[in-house]
C-alpha positions in Angstrom: 0.0 0.0 0.0 2.8 2.4 0.8 5.8 2.6 -1.4 8.5 5.1 -0.9 12.0 5.8 -1.9 14.5 5.0 0.8 15.5 8.7 0.9 12.8 11.1 2.0 10.1 8.6 3.0 7.4 10.1 5.3 6.3 7.3 7.6 3.9 9.6 9.4 1.6 9.3 6.4 1.6 5.5 6.6 0.8 5.6 10.3 -2.0 8.1 10.0 -3.8 6.0 7.4 -3.9 2.8 9.5 -5.0 4.8 12.6 -8.0 6.0 10.6 -9.4 3.0 8.7 -12.9 3.9 7.6 -15.9 1.7 8.2 -18.6 1.6 5.5 -21.9 1.7 7.5 -24.9 2.0 5.3 -28.5 2.9 6.3 -29.0 -0.6 7.6 -26.6 0.0 10.5 -27.2 3.7 11.3 -29.2 3.1 14.4 -26.6 0.7 15.8 -23.9 3.2 15.0 -25.7 6.0 16.8 -25.9 3.9 20.0 -22.1 3.4 20.2 -20.0 5.4 22.6 -17.4 7.9 21.3 -14.7 5.2 21.7 -15.2 1.4 21.8 -13.5 -1.9 20.9 -14.5 -3.4 17.5 -14.2 -7.0 16.5 -13.3 -7.9 12.9 -14.9 -10.9 11.2 -14.0 -12.2 7.8 -17.1 -13.0 5.7 -15.9 -15.3 2.9 -19.5 -16.1 1.9 -20.4 -12.4 1.4 -22.1 -12.3 -2.0 -21.3 -8.6 -2.6 -17.6 -8.5 -1.8 -15.4 -11.7 -1.6 -13.0 -10.0 0.8 -15.6 -8.6 3.1 -14.6 -7.9 6.7 -17.5 -7.1 9.0 -17.1 -4.8 12.0 -18.9 -5.8 15.2 -19.4 -3.7 18.3 -21.5 -4.7 21.4 -22.3 -8.0 19.7 -23.9 -6.4 16.6 -22.6 -5.8 13.1 -22.1 -2.0 12.6 -20.6 -2.0 9.1 -17.7 -3.2 7.0 -14.0 -2.3 6.6 -13.6 -0.2 3.5 -13.1 -2.5 0.5 -9.7 -1.0 -0.6 -8.3 -1.9 2.9 -10.2 -5.1 3.5 -8.7 -6.8 0.5 -5.2 -6.5 2.1 -6.3 -7.9 5.5 -8.9 -10.5 4.5 -6.7 -13.6 4.1 -4.7 -13.0 7.3 -7.9 -12.4 9.3 -9.6 -15.5 7.9 -6.6 -17.6 8.8 -6.1 -16.1 12.3 -7.4 -18.5 15.0 -8.2 -15.9 17.6 -10.7 -13.1 17.7 -9.2 -9.9 16.2 -10.2 -6.7 17.9 -9.0 -3.1 17.6 -9.8 0.3 19.0 -12.5 2.2 17.2 -14.2 5.6 17.5 -17.1 7.5 16.1 -16.0 9.9 13.4 -15.9 13.6 13.8 -18.5 15.8 12.2 -16.0 16.7 9.6 -15.4 13.0 8.8 -19.1 12.5 8.2 -19.6 15.8 6.2 -16.7 15.2 3.9 -16.9 11.5 3.3 -20.0 10.1 5.0 -17.7 8.1 7.3 -19.3 7.4 10.7 -16.7 5.1 12.3 -12.9 4.9 12.2 -10.7 1.9 13.3 -7.1 1.9 14.5 -5.2 -1.0 12.9 -1.8 -0.1 14.3 -1.7 -3.0 16.8 -3.5 -5.7 14.8 -2.1 -9.2 15.4 -2.2 -9.9 11.6 -0.1 -8.7 8.7 -1.6 -7.3 5.6 -0.7 -8.5 2.1 1.1 -6.2 -0.2 
């Protein structure tokens, strides 16, 4: 995902992206999203049988599905998540008003400490 020349590589850009992974939460999940606290722990669940996106990663909070990891990111984490034996959780938060107004994003995940490694 991040390629950079050995000289002049700005790693802060790479870190900021994985600290703000967007969750796609359509109308079907909006009431669940609105009940979430400002910060919470999200659980990631691979959905290999998802008929709309074969690399779908569902995001659960408080025992309910609240959306999906954005497809352009999910494709890199899907196989590792599917193969991982334990539950994979990460910090999450509700997006700021500006996140919602500019992109429609309601939730953001922090992937910096995930116990899985994305594919290139």
